[in-house]
C-alpha positions as CSV (number, residue, x, y, z in Angstrom):
1,M,-125.5,-50.9,-33.5
2,V,-127.4,-51.9,-36.6
3,Y,-129.1,-49.4,-38.9
4,V,-132.2,-50.4,-40.7
5,C,-132.6,-48.5,-43.9
6,T,-135.1,-47.9,-46.8
7,G,-134.8,-46.5,-50.3
8,T,-134.1,-48.3,-53.8
9,D,-131.7,-51.2,-54.2
10,S,-129.4,-48.3,-55.6
11,E,-129.4,-45.8,-52.7
12,K,-129.3,-48.4,-50.2
13,L,-125.6,-49.7,-52.2
14,D,-124.9,-45.9,-52.5
15,W,-125.2,-45.7,-48.8
16,F,-123.7,-49.0,-47.8
17,R,-120.4,-47.8,-49.8
18,T,-120.4,-44.6,-48.0
19,V,-120.1,-45.7,-44.6
20,N,-117.7,-48.9,-45.5
21,I,-115.2,-46.4,-46.9
22,A,-112.7,-46.8,-44.1
23,G,-110.6,-50.2,-44.0
24,V,-110.3,-53.3,-46.6
25,K,-111.7,-52.1,-50.3
26,L,-115.2,-54.6,-50.6
27,T,-115.6,-56.5,-53.6
28,N,-118.2,-56.3,-55.8
29,Q,-120.0,-59.3,-54.7
30,E,-119.7,-58.0,-51.0
31,L,-121.7,-54.9,-51.8
32,C,-124.3,-57.0,-53.8
33,N,-124.6,-59.2,-50.4
34,A,-125.1,-55.9,-48.7
35,V,-128.6,-55.2,-50.4
36,Y,-129.8,-58.5,-52.1
37,S,-130.9,-61.0,-49.1
38,G,-133.1,-63.6,-48.4
39,P,-134.1,-67.8,-48.2
40,W,-132.6,-68.3,-52.1
41,V,-129.3,-66.3,-51.6
42,S,-128.6,-67.5,-48.5
43,D,-129.2,-71.1,-50.0
44,A,-126.5,-69.9,-52.7
45,K,-124.2,-68.6,-51.0
46,R,-123.9,-72.5,-49.5
47,Y,-122.8,-73.8,-52.8
48,F,-120.8,-70.4,-54.1
49,S,-119.6,-68.9,-51.6
50,R,-116.5,-70.8,-50.9
51,A,-113.6,-70.9,-53.1
52,T,-112.8,-74.7,-52.6
53,G,-116.5,-75.5,-53.1
54,A,-117.0,-77.9,-56.7
55,A,-119.7,-74.9,-57.6
56,Y,-117.3,-72.4,-57.3
57,Q,-114.4,-74.1,-59.0
58,S,-117.3,-75.3,-61.8
59,A,-118.1,-71.7,-62.6
60,K,-114.7,-70.4,-62.3
61,T,-113.5,-72.5,-65.2
62,T,-116.4,-71.7,-67.3
């Protein structure tokens, strides 16, 4: 099942939190990923979403 919702980013994030209250607690990054999407975000995830990636390690140490 797929839900398509409209509203402000804040409203969508609140809705997403509500429907995902059971199970594993989501990180702040996972919550942001639920609201923000697009080609730029998808490309950035390739470099920064892997904990073993060089970009992640570099950002983590600064």
